[in-house]
MDAnalysis code that builds the backbone (N, CA, C; Angstrom):
import MDAnalysis as mda
import numpy as np

u = mda.Universe.empty(546, n_residues=182, atom_resindex=np.repeat(np.arange(182), 3), trajectory=True)
u.add_TopologyAttr("name", ["N", "CA", "C"] * 182)
u.add_TopologyAttr("resid", np.arange(1, 183))
u.add_TopologyAttr("resname", ["MET", "ASP", "GLU", "LYS", "GLU", "LEU", "LEU", "VAL", "ARG", "TYR", "ARG", "THR", "THR", "GLY", "ASP", "ILE", "GLU", "ILE", "LEU", "GLY", "ARG", "LEU", "TYR", "ALA", "PRO", "TYR", "MET", "SER", "LEU", "LEU", "TYR", "GLY", "VAL", "CYS", "PHE", "LYS", "TYR", "LEU", "GLU", "ASP", "ARG", "ASP", "THR", "SER", "GLN", "ASP", "ALA", "VAL", "MET", "GLN", "ILE", "PHE", "GLU", "GLN", "LEU", "VAL", "ASP", "LYS", "LEU", "ARG", "VAL", "HIS", "GLU", "VAL", "GLU", "ASN", "PHE", "LYS", "SER", "TRP", "LEU", "TYR", "VAL", "PHE", "ALA", "ARG", "ASN", "TYR", "CYS", "LEU", "MET", "GLU", "LEU", "ARG", "LYS", "GLU", "LYS", "ARG", "GLN", "GLN", "HIS", "VAL", "ASP", "ILE", "GLU", "HIS", "ASN", "LEU", "LEU", "GLU", "SER", "GLU", "GLN", "LYS", "LEU", "ASN", "ASP", "ALA", "ILE", "GLU", "GLU", "LYS", "TRP", "SER", "GLU", "ARG", "ASP", "PHE", "GLU", "ASN", "MET", "HIS", "ASP", "CYS", "LEU", "ILE", "THR", "LEU", "SER", "LYS", "GLU", "GLN", "ALA", "ALA", "CYS", "ILE", "ARG", "LEU", "PHE", "TYR", "LEU", "GLU", "GLN", "GLN", "CYS", "TYR", "LYS", "ASP", "ILE", "ALA", "ASP", "ALA", "THR", "GLY", "TYR", "ASP", "LEU", "SER", "LYS", "VAL", "LYS", "SER", "TYR", "ILE", "GLN", "ASN", "GLY", "LYS", "ARG", "ASN", "LEU", "LYS", "ILE", "CYS", "MET", "GLU", "SER", "ARG", "LYS", "ASN", "GLY", "LYS"])
u.atoms.positions = np.array([
    [-62.223, 11.402, -28.785],
    [-62.217, 10.131, -29.437],
    [-61.231, 9.976, -30.358],
    [-60.385, 8.700, -30.428],
    [-59.317, 8.191, -31.289],
    [-59.959, 7.608, -32.415],
    [-59.591, 7.110, -33.623],
    [-60.126, 6.593, -34.664],
    [-60.578, 5.049, -34.253],
    [-60.018, 4.152, -33.375],
    [-60.590, 2.617, -33.135],
    [-61.798, 3.144, -32.535],
    [-61.704, 4.185, -31.606],
    [-63.430, 4.166, -30.963],
    [-64.404, 4.722, -31.651],
    [-63.962, 5.782, -32.508],
    [-65.074, 6.418, -33.895],
    [-65.413, 5.048, -34.552],
    [-64.600, 4.199, -34.962],
    [-64.669, 2.842, -35.760],
    [-65.789, 2.274, -35.355],
    [-65.606, 1.975, -34.077],
    [-66.491, 1.019, -33.297],
    [-67.848, 1.536, -32.906],
    [-67.779, 2.730, -32.670],
    [-69.039, 3.801, -32.450],
    [-69.969, 3.561, -33.778],
    [-69.429, 3.954, -34.828],
    [-69.966, 3.924, -36.043],
    [-70.539, 2.574, -36.592],
    [-69.481, 1.656, -35.990],
    [-69.662, 0.294, -36.762],
    [-71.621, 0.015, -35.873],
    [-71.292, 0.299, -34.734],
    [-72.615, -0.125, -33.748],
    [-74.108, 1.038, -34.211],
    [-73.401, 2.436, -34.594],
    [-74.657, 2.969, -34.719],
    [-75.174, 3.261, -35.869],
    [-73.932, 3.456, -37.001],
    [-74.511, 3.505, -38.039],
    [-74.530, 5.160, -38.603],
    [-74.047, 5.871, -37.499],
    [-74.179, 7.510, -37.218],
    [-73.236, 7.883, -38.440],
    [-73.982, 8.703, -39.493],
    [-73.014, 9.040, -40.577],
    [-72.078, 10.054, -40.177],
    [-72.502, 10.887, -38.957],
    [-71.623, 12.004, -38.556],
    [-70.579, 11.764, -37.879],
    [-70.369, 10.421, -37.181],
    [-69.270, 9.713, -36.689],
    [-68.230, 9.369, -38.371],
    [-69.145, 8.696, -39.042],
    [-68.185, 8.626, -40.360],
    [-67.762, 9.754, -40.926],
    [-68.273, 10.720, -41.034],
    [-67.637, 12.032, -41.392],
    [-66.519, 12.285, -40.527],
    [-66.468, 12.170, -39.596],
    [-65.663, 12.899, -38.671],
    [-64.347, 11.966, -38.973],
    [-64.676, 10.563, -39.139],
    [-63.353, 10.064, -39.369],
    [-62.773, 10.047, -41.008],
    [-63.950, 10.489, -41.745],
    [-63.208, 10.407, -43.230],
    [-62.495, 11.804, -43.580],
    [-63.242, 12.916, -42.947],
    [-62.649, 14.111, -43.467],
    [-61.390, 14.601, -43.218],
    [-60.512, 13.916, -42.387],
    [-58.989, 14.382, -42.485],
    [-58.135, 13.768, -43.671],
    [-59.055, 12.541, -44.121],
    [-58.085, 11.958, -45.077],
    [-58.427, 12.299, -46.488],
    [-59.312, 13.214, -46.569],
    [-60.199, 13.646, -47.947],
    [-58.868, 14.009, -48.791],
    [-58.072, 14.963, -48.646],
    [-56.931, 15.623, -49.269],
    [-56.010, 14.360, -49.799],
    [-55.727, 13.288, -48.742],
    [-55.055, 12.052, -49.222],
    [-55.579, 11.331, -50.240],
    [-56.781, 11.016, -49.855],
    [-57.716, 10.197, -51.049],
    [-57.795, 11.047, -52.234],
    [-57.918, 12.409, -52.375],
    [-58.036, 13.109, -53.694],
    [-56.560, 12.931, -54.035],
    [-55.822, 12.811, -53.554],
    [-54.278, 12.648, -54.241],
    [-54.128, 11.197, -54.678],
    [-54.813, 10.575, -53.980],
    [-54.606, 8.698, -54.554],
    [-55.226, 8.851, -55.718],
    [-56.679, 9.295, -55.369],
    [-57.514, 9.084, -56.882],
    [-56.512, 9.842, -57.935],
    [-56.282, 11.168, -57.536],
    [-55.573, 12.037, -59.034],
    [-54.359, 11.050, -59.532],
    [-54.003, 10.100, -58.922],
    [-52.496, 9.585, -59.118],
    [-52.963, 8.448, -59.788],
    [-53.917, 7.922, -59.843],
    [-54.438, 7.056, -60.930],
    [-55.520, 7.340, -62.056],
    [-56.287, 8.281, -61.613],
    [-57.315, 8.616, -62.477],
    [-57.028, 10.034, -63.311],
    [-56.108, 10.639, -63.024],
    [-55.285, 11.634, -63.873],
    [-56.544, 12.836, -64.040],
    [-57.692, 13.038, -63.603],
    [-58.383, 13.962, -63.894],
    [-59.323, 14.731, -62.562],
    [-59.172, 15.684, -62.376],
    [-59.891, 16.550, -61.285],
    [-61.013, 15.760, -60.901],
    [-61.725, 16.311, -62.035],
    [-63.549, 16.111, -61.573],
    [-63.605, 14.357, -61.273],
    [-62.926, 13.811, -61.871],
    [-63.162, 12.391, -61.572],
    [-62.659, 11.866, -60.315],
    [-61.631, 12.561, -59.944],
    [-60.852, 12.488, -58.534],
    [-61.834, 12.837, -57.301],
    [-62.286, 14.127, -57.899],
    [-63.323, 14.588, -56.680],
    [-64.296, 13.821, -56.757],
    [-64.843, 13.034, -57.870],
    [-66.310, 12.311, -57.755],
    [-65.799, 11.206, -56.839],
    [-64.709, 10.676, -57.456],
    [-64.357, 9.104, -56.571],
    [-63.993, 9.518, -55.224],
    [-63.617, 10.412, -54.519],
    [-63.784, 10.501, -53.114],
    [-64.883, 10.669, -52.354],
    [-66.048, 11.501, -53.159],
    [-67.491, 11.117, -52.751],
    [-67.699, 9.685, -53.019],
    [-67.546, 9.021, -53.830],
    [-67.967, 7.412, -54.166],
    [-67.428, 6.802, -52.891],
    [-66.162, 6.746, -52.806],
    [-65.614, 6.245, -51.712],
    [-66.373, 6.490, -50.247],
    [-66.554, 7.710, -50.107],
    [-67.196, 7.858, -48.890],
    [-68.678, 7.292, -48.850],
    [-69.317, 7.350, -49.779],
    [-70.778, 6.472, -50.100],
    [-70.559, 4.993, -49.731],
    [-69.265, 4.460, -50.193],
    [-69.218, 2.680, -50.178],
    [-68.895, 2.584, -48.729],
    [-68.115, 3.368, -48.532],
    [-67.567, 3.269, -46.739],
    [-69.128, 3.369, -45.765],
    [-69.777, 3.809, -46.024],
    [-71.026, 3.730, -45.300],
    [-71.610, 2.203, -44.916],
    [-71.435, 1.565, -46.104],
    [-72.061, -0.002, -45.940],
    [-70.879, -0.837, -45.483],
    [-69.619, -0.679, -45.920],
    [-68.208, -1.466, -45.896],
    [-67.878, -1.345, -44.658],
    [-68.095, 0.046, -43.876],
    [-67.483, -0.132, -42.448],
    [-68.177, -0.511, -41.151],
    [-69.621, -0.959, -41.625],
    [-70.581, -1.642, -40.916],
    [-69.842, -2.816, -40.730],
    [-69.525, -3.384, -41.857],
    [-69.515, -4.914, -42.340],
    [-67.975, -5.459, -41.730],
    [-67.133, -4.522, -41.990],
    [-65.763, -4.860, -41.908],
    [-65.137, -4.421, -40.608],
    [-64.259, -5.069, -40.024],
    [-63.609, -4.841, -38.843],
    [-62.363, -4.102, -39.237],
    [-61.989, -3.152, -39.101],
    [-60.599, -2.094, -39.765],
    [-60.012, -1.836, -38.218],
    [-58.549, -2.241, -38.520],
    [-57.689, -2.118, -37.262],
    [-56.802, -0.715, -37.392],
    [-56.457, -0.326, -38.657],
    [-55.551, 0.698, -39.092],
    [-56.407, 1.239, -40.124],
    [-57.377, 2.354, -40.068],
    [-58.226, 2.898, -40.647],
    [-57.354, 3.606, -41.917],
    [-56.102, 4.345, -41.522],
    [-55.644, 4.852, -42.583],
    [-55.180, 4.425, -43.931],
    [-54.285, 3.051, -43.307],
    [-53.816, 2.254, -44.528],
    [-54.714, 1.346, -45.285],
    [-56.075, 0.966, -44.243],
    [-57.153, 0.423, -45.005],
    [-57.834, 1.333, -45.988],
    [-58.003, 2.301, -45.551],
    [-58.799, 3.621, -46.700],
    [-57.902, 3.505, -47.865],
    [-56.368, 3.716, -47.494],
    [-55.554, 3.735, -48.663],
    [-55.955, 2.908, -49.601],
    [-55.553, 1.622, -49.180],
    [-56.005, 0.426, -50.104],
    [-57.249, 0.443, -50.678],
    [-58.229, 0.637, -49.938],
    [-59.718, 0.646, -50.490],
    [-59.831, 1.811, -51.530],
    [-59.417, 2.864, -51.632],
    [-59.177, 3.689, -52.333],
    [-58.473, 3.445, -53.520],
    [-57.317, 2.858, -53.574],
    [-56.647, 2.277, -54.687],
    [-57.336, 1.270, -55.236],
    [-57.619, 0.447, -55.025],
    [-58.845, -0.457, -55.280],
    [-59.822, -0.171, -56.095],
    [-60.715, 0.969, -55.391],
    [-61.720, 1.677, -55.968],
    [-61.184, 2.060, -57.544],
    [-60.165, 3.122, -57.226],
    [-59.480, 3.608, -58.679],
    [-59.204, 2.457, -59.466],
    [-58.675, 1.633, -59.434],
    [-58.242, 0.674, -60.412],
    [-59.441, -0.360, -61.122],
    [-60.458, -0.255, -60.331],
    [-61.716, -0.798, -60.744],
    [-62.407, 0.100, -61.758],
    [-62.255, 1.434, -61.529],
    [-62.961, 2.361, -62.372],
    [-61.722, 2.207, -63.745],
    [-60.814, 2.261, -63.795],
    [-59.774, 2.318, -64.831],
    [-60.273, 1.138, -65.760],
    [-60.639, -0.107, -64.931],
    [-60.918, -1.079, -65.696],
    [-62.407, -1.263, -66.429],
    [-63.511, -0.754, -65.769],
    [-64.588, -0.153, -66.353],
    [-64.284, 0.893, -67.537],
    [-63.520, 1.800, -67.434],
    [-63.204, 2.681, -68.403],
    [-62.461, 1.958, -69.488],
    [-61.851, 1.181, -69.296],
    [-61.050, 0.294, -70.221],
    [-62.215, -0.396, -71.127],
    [-62.873, -1.363, -70.482],
    [-63.798, -2.271, -71.014],
    [-64.454, -1.685, -71.916],
    [-65.434, -0.147, -71.018],
    [-66.318, 0.885, -71.912],
    [-65.640, 1.202, -73.427],
    [-64.331, 1.311, -73.608],
    [-63.858, 1.975, -74.545],
    [-63.468, 0.756, -75.382],
    [-63.340, -0.795, -74.953],
    [-63.310, -1.404, -76.222],
    [-64.615, -1.680, -76.546],
    [-65.694, -1.889, -75.553],
    [-66.797, -1.695, -76.365],
    [-67.268, -0.894, -77.622],
    [-67.160, 0.248, -76.922],
    [-66.828, 1.231, -78.024],
    [-66.305, 1.161, -79.373],
    [-65.203, 0.526, -79.309],
    [-64.435, 0.468, -80.458],
    [-65.228, -0.353, -80.926],
    [-65.289, -1.945, -80.677],
    [-66.334, -2.987, -81.571],
    [-67.357, -2.646, -81.941],
    [-68.030, -1.599, -81.067],
    [-69.357, -0.906, -81.872],
    [-68.896, -0.008, -82.987],
    [-67.867, 0.477, -82.916],
    [-67.746, 1.620, -84.177],
    [-67.384, 0.956, -85.222],
    [-66.382, -0.206, -85.050],
    [-66.024, -0.964, -85.744],
    [-67.235, -1.376, -86.872],
    [-68.256, -2.227, -86.209],
    [-69.023, -2.983, -86.889],
    [-69.872, -1.935, -87.345],
    [-70.022, -0.669, -87.088],
    [-71.043, 0.201, -87.653],
    [-70.279, 0.681, -88.907],
    [-69.199, 0.813, -89.068],
    [-68.251, 0.862, -90.138],
    [-68.596, 0.221, -91.097],
    [-67.975, -0.966, -90.964],
    [-68.065, -2.047, -91.810],
    [-69.863, -2.167, -92.493],
    [-70.604, -1.881, -91.470],
    [-72.062, -2.160, -92.064],
    [-72.119, -0.928, -93.214],
    [-71.928, 0.423, -92.588],
    [-71.818, 1.651, -93.843],
    [-71.134, 1.085, -94.830],
    [-70.005, 0.505, -95.063],
    [-69.016, 0.114, -95.985],
    [-69.692, -1.095, -97.039],
    [-70.185, -1.766, -96.112],
    [-70.859, -2.825, -96.907],
    [-72.057, -2.478, -97.794],
    [-73.178, -1.349, -96.639],
    [-73.912, -1.053, -97.426],
    [-73.915, -0.127, -98.556],
    [-72.647, 0.676, -98.777],
    [-72.194, 1.522, -99.886],
    [-71.454, 0.548, -100.904],
    [-71.204, -0.577, -100.832],
    [-70.613, -1.412, -101.502],
    [-71.942, -1.907, -102.123],
    [-72.925, -2.513, -101.722],
    [-73.843, -3.294, -102.329],
    [-74.701, -2.379, -103.038],
    [-75.084, -1.209, -102.831],
    [-75.422, -0.391, -103.364],
    [-75.185, -0.189, -104.989],
    [-74.009, -0.016, -105.546],
    [-73.564, 0.143, -106.748],
    [-73.124, -1.061, -107.507],
    [-73.437, -2.270, -107.258],
    [-72.626, -3.012, -108.100],
    [-73.447, -3.465, -109.266],
    [-72.841, -3.642, -110.501],
    [-73.286, -4.004, -111.442],
    [-72.601, -5.475, -111.927],
    [-73.382, -5.810, -113.153],
    [-72.579, -7.423, -113.524],
    [-71.133, -7.354, -113.521],
    [-70.640, -6.218, -114.368],
    [-69.456, -6.086, -114.283],
    [-68.441, -6.021, -113.108],
    [-69.101, -5.545, -112.502],
    [-68.203, -5.495, -110.954],
    [-67.830, -6.869, -110.300],
    [-69.262, -7.849, -110.782],
    [-69.220, -9.245, -110.315],
    [-68.406, -9.933, -111.000],
    [-67.801, -9.755, -112.154],
    [-66.897, -10.177, -113.107],
    [-65.821, -9.892, -112.156],
    [-65.474, -8.716, -112.163],
    [-64.207, -8.099, -111.665],
    [-63.753, -8.700, -110.267],
    [-65.022, -8.819, -109.493],
    [-64.551, -9.691, -108.154],
    [-64.009, -10.778, -108.616],
    [-64.989, -11.774, -109.349],
    [-64.539, -13.058, -109.656],
    [-63.110, -13.258, -110.070],
    [-62.759, -12.238, -111.053],
    [-61.364, -12.086, -111.519],
    [-60.431, -11.731, -110.184],
    [-60.769, -10.779, -109.376],
    [-59.846, -10.539, -108.848],
    [-59.765, -11.504, -107.108],
    [-60.522, -12.197, -107.062],
    [-60.389, -13.121, -106.284],
    [-59.285, -14.045, -106.527],
    [-59.173, -14.848, -107.881],
    [-58.457, -15.390, -108.461],
    [-56.882, -15.089, -107.903],
    [-56.993, -13.775, -107.893],
    [-55.259, -13.005, -107.725],
    [-54.922, -13.138, -106.042],
    [-55.952, -13.649, -105.354],
    [-55.767, -13.479, -103.919],
    [-54.829, -14.756, -103.469],
    [-54.170, -14.931, -102.366],
    [-53.566, -16.270, -102.056],
    [-54.872, -16.992, -101.254],
    [-54.620, -18.129, -101.474],
    [-55.631, -19.314, -101.688],
    [-56.228, -19.159, -100.033],
    [-55.471, -18.509, -99.026],
    [-56.151, -18.652, -97.779],
    [-56.901, -17.436, -97.688],
    [-56.291, -16.374, -98.528],
    [-57.547, -15.102, -98.263],
    [-59.012, -15.530, -99.224],
    [-58.509, -16.030, -100.563],
    [-59.510, -16.328, -100.941],
    [-60.717, -17.040, -100.365],
    [-60.460, -18.063, -99.731],
    [-60.984, -18.853, -99.027],
    [-61.644, -18.341, -98.047],
    [-60.965, -17.421, -96.970],
    [-61.835, -16.969, -95.906],
    [-62.898, -15.967, -96.371],
    [-62.281, -15.074, -97.702],
    [-63.404, -14.226, -97.911],
    [-64.567, -14.855, -98.601],
    [-64.597, -15.736, -99.496],
    [-65.578, -16.350, -99.660],
    [-66.436, -16.875, -98.738],
    [-66.044, -17.727, -97.627],
    [-66.800, -18.192, -96.809],
    [-67.352, -17.086, -95.725],
    [-66.889, -15.888, -95.428],
    [-67.154, -14.747, -94.809],
    [-68.149, -13.981, -95.368],
    [-67.887, -13.546, -96.665],
    [-68.637, -12.703, -97.293],
    [-69.774, -13.267, -98.184],
    [-69.410, -14.625, -98.844],
    [-70.383, -15.175, -99.685],
    [-71.197, -16.109, -98.849],
    [-70.830, -16.838, -98.181],
    [-71.337, -17.672, -97.262],
    [-71.969, -17.209, -95.922],
    [-71.660, -16.010, -95.661],
    [-71.716, -15.381, -94.415],
    [-71.685, -16.100, -93.300],
    [-70.216, -16.955, -93.012],
    [-69.773, -17.708, -91.910],
    [-69.094, -16.650, -90.682],
    [-69.083, -16.780, -89.594],
    [-68.593, -16.063, -88.352],
    [-66.893, -16.498, -88.626],
    [-66.106, -15.997, -87.979],
    [-64.819, -16.118, -88.113],
    [-64.542, -17.685, -87.252],
    [-65.314, -17.942, -86.256],
    [-65.008, -19.234, -85.764],
    [-65.347, -20.180, -86.556],
    [-66.424, -20.247, -87.323],
    [-66.980, -21.452, -88.160],
    [-66.191, -21.706, -89.258],
    [-65.462, -20.395, -89.899],
    [-64.195, -20.320, -90.784],
    [-63.047, -20.953, -90.222],
    [-62.648, -20.609, -89.104],
    [-61.127, -21.158, -88.489],
    [-61.522, -22.879, -88.574],
    [-62.765, -23.244, -88.017],
    [-63.229, -24.560, -87.910],
    [-63.295, -25.336, -88.994],
    [-63.511, -24.444, -90.124],
    [-63.768, -25.236, -91.356],
    [-62.645, -25.484, -92.321],
    [-61.662, -24.292, -91.986],
    [-60.348, -24.115, -92.867],
    [-59.189, -24.891, -91.832],
    [-59.189, -24.704, -90.890],
    [-58.142, -25.499, -89.898],
    [-57.200, -24.359, -89.675],
    [-57.754, -23.097, -89.833],
    [-56.782, -21.813, -89.945],
    [-56.840, -21.134, -88.280],
    [-55.888, -20.824, -87.751],
    [-56.100, -20.260, -86.465],
    [-56.965, -19.021, -86.449],
    [-57.690, -18.724, -85.477],
    [-58.899, -17.907, -85.269],
    [-58.024, -16.209, -85.833],
    [-57.009, -16.083, -85.289],
    [-56.384, -14.694, -85.691],
    [-56.007, -14.593, -86.883],
    [-55.734, -15.712, -87.528],
    [-54.944, -15.799, -88.941],
    [-56.390, -15.561, -89.862],
    [-57.728, -16.066, -89.216],
    [-58.486, -16.097, -90.277],
    [-59.038, -14.470, -90.335],
    [-58.743, -13.479, -89.091],
    [-59.345, -12.266, -89.274],
    [-58.251, -11.533, -89.976],
    [-56.943, -11.850, -90.026],
    [-55.891, -11.510, -90.819],
    [-56.190, -11.408, -92.323],
    [-56.456, -12.907, -92.628],
    [-56.610, -13.252, -94.115],
    [-57.879, -12.621, -94.804],
    [-58.802, -12.407, -93.899],
    [-60.062, -11.444, -94.132],
    [-59.955, -10.033, -94.390],
    [-59.023, -9.438, -93.312],
    [-58.883, -8.114, -93.359],
    [-57.710, -7.920, -94.806],
    [-56.855, -8.560, -94.951],
    [-55.891, -8.254, -95.916],
    [-56.407, -8.627, -97.332],
    [-57.292, -10.225, -97.396],
    [-58.220, -10.370, -98.637],
    [-58.786, -9.232, -99.135],
    [-59.615, -8.672, -98.215],
    [-60.661, -7.360, -98.504],
    [-60.141, -6.226, -98.931],
    [-58.986, -5.958, -98.111],
    [-58.038, -4.568, -98.736],
    [-57.556, -5.202, -100.347],
    [-56.572, -6.226, -100.412],
    [-56.183, -6.468, -101.484],
    [-57.399, -6.824, -102.744],
    [-58.397, -7.272, -102.355],
    [-59.785, -7.303, -103.351],
    [-60.191, -5.750, -103.766],
    [-60.112, -4.964, -102.907],
    [-60.567, -3.763, -103.354],
    [-59.670, -2.841, -103.943],
    [-58.261, -2.806, -103.666],
    [-57.010, -2.656, -104.763],
    [-57.633, -3.101, -106.012],
    [-57.179, -4.435, -106.220],
    [-57.643, -4.977, -107.496],
    [-58.974, -4.604, -108.328],
    [-60.042, -4.693, -107.304],
    [-61.188, -4.431, -108.368],
    [-61.294, -2.498, -108.420],
    [-60.469, -1.703, -107.893],
    [-60.544, -0.233, -108.079],
    [-59.769, -0.152, -109.413],
    [-58.491, -0.992, -109.321],
    [-57.580, -0.684, -110.364],
    [-58.282, -1.282, -111.959],
    [-58.809, -2.322, -111.919],
    [-59.741, -2.541, -112.725],
    [-60.862, -1.780, -113.785],
    [-61.231, -0.970, -112.445],
    [-62.612, -0.501, -112.717],
    [-61.870, 0.812, -113.420],
    [-60.578, 1.483, -112.825],
    [-60.172, 2.862, -113.420],
    [-59.146, 2.828, -114.550],
    [-58.972, 1.095, -114.749],
    [-58.156, 0.988, -116.053],
    [-58.842, 0.617, -117.265],
    [-60.180, 0.287, -116.893],
    [-61.098, -0.059, -118.200],
    [-62.008, 1.139, -118.422],
])
């Protein structure tokens, strides 16, 4: 039986053994495609098996003329989707780590503040640019979010983030120099 006949038979019967006969000759080709995109042996092997599992349903619904080229495109798209998922997860992990680090830093700062520290902070706020000082006050003292600060000040959202980041760094440097100097 040729591929077209096997495809028709699988589509009508759903017999996994037929799908296996169709798929087996292309497993090494698919592994190569997956390895090209995913760049990891184990992940590529898993992808070859996941693709087979997805074909169980896909080939019952889609009419395929040229199985080899359709399978290649399907495998490539599968790998690209996996890379997107991985990228999104990395982004979520980075965001989570940044928030966690900022919270730890804030907790550590809150624990050791004296009246003198507040005076130093007030004196150091004056040394910041007006944009940095305004954004720092709104973010930390009034606990507004970036978007609200951007709306209130008229600054671009990316500028607000930059003013807060740079202002926080400059404020810390100023306060440490005052603490160490006195």
